[in-house]
Each structure stands twice: as structure tokens, then as C-alpha cells.
Residue, then its C-alpha position, 0 to 999 in steps of 0.5 A: x932365290x927360288x929353291x922349289x923342290x929343295x925347300x921341304x928337304x932344307x926344312x927337314x934338315x933344319x927341324x932335326x937340329x938341336x936348339x944350340x945347333x939352330x942358334x949357331x947355324x942361324x948366326x952363321x947364316x947371317x955372316x957374309x963370309x967364312x968366320x973364325x968362330x973363336x970370336x963367337x957372337x957376344x950376344x950368344x946364349x951358348x957357352x963357348x963349349x956349347x957353341x963349339x960343339x954345335x959347330x962341330x956337329x953341324x960340320x959332321x952333318x955337312x951343313x957347315x964347311x971348314x976351311x983353312x985360311x992361313x993358320x986359322x980355321x974358318x967356318x961358313x954355312x952351305x950357301x944353299x942353306x944361307x940363301x934359304x934362311x936369309x930369304x925366310x927371315x922368320x927363321x933367324 
């Protein structure tokens, strides 16, 4: 995917993230659909509270979208960021 002039803007957003936000963000980028984050990755180096705080912070920044599926909240990364991160595998 060619993002042209958007790439520097995307990089700027990613540079501002904390380490825990980056870990949560990059994990979300590898998911193909919205996920229930109560099932955080088993290999995550973040505690459940750190992971949840990172997701909340990303949502406040508008980088992660929250949706209700039935009675459950699911989260997904913005598709433009997902494509950017997946096309730049050195970021994951």
C-alpha cells in the first residue's frame, strides 16, 4: 500500500507512543479483525493493567476504535495504521 505524504505523519504519531502503547498497538496491527482485549496475548510483556491502560490511551488518541459486538467491547487499530505497520514489518 502506497501512503505517500501520509507516511511522515504516521511515523510522527508512532514516535509519540510510550513503550507500552507501542506494544499494544503493534499487537493490534497483527490482528485481522476487532479483538476482545480481555484475551490479551499470552506472550505480552505488559501486565493486564498496563495493557488496558495502553489500549485506553490509544483510544483517546483516536488510534484504536472501540466497537460493541453484542455485549462485548472489541477494539481494532485504524486501518491506515494497520496497513502501514504491516507493510513495514520492521516495526512489528
